[in-house]
Residue, then its C-alpha position, 0 to 999 in steps of 0.5 A: x880045482x875041487x872034485x865036484x860032490x857026489x848026488x848023494x852028498x849034495x843031497x844030504x848038504x841041502x837036507x842039512x839046510x832045507x826040506x826039499x822035494x825031488x821030482x822029474x817032468x818030462x827029461x828034467x829033473x826038478x826041486x823044491x826046497x822049504x823051510x826045515x819046520x815045512x813038511x812038503x809032504x804034508x797037502x795042507x801046506x800047498x793051501x797055505x802061501x805062508x809055506x810056498x817053497x822059498x827055491x824052485x828049478x829045475x835042469x836035464x841034469x839032476x848033478x848040476x839041478x843040485x849044485x846049483x840049489x846047493x849054491x843058492x842055499x850057501x849063498x842065502x845063509x852067508x847073506x843072513 
């Protein structure tokens, strides 16, 4: 059985595939993934639908949230 990746490794892996926004709401961790050419910190981006997040999720566990997002991203690139 393969050992779980560290949180740092998961974030680095995702960052190689997508821009990301990671934040908390109450007790949950939340993530939004964007295409690499989208600057998620640019407030003008949020006004344009074509720059909307391509993936959003939340989970009480940061590690499981990042694992889910990494699996989604890997599947997305396998399907291309």
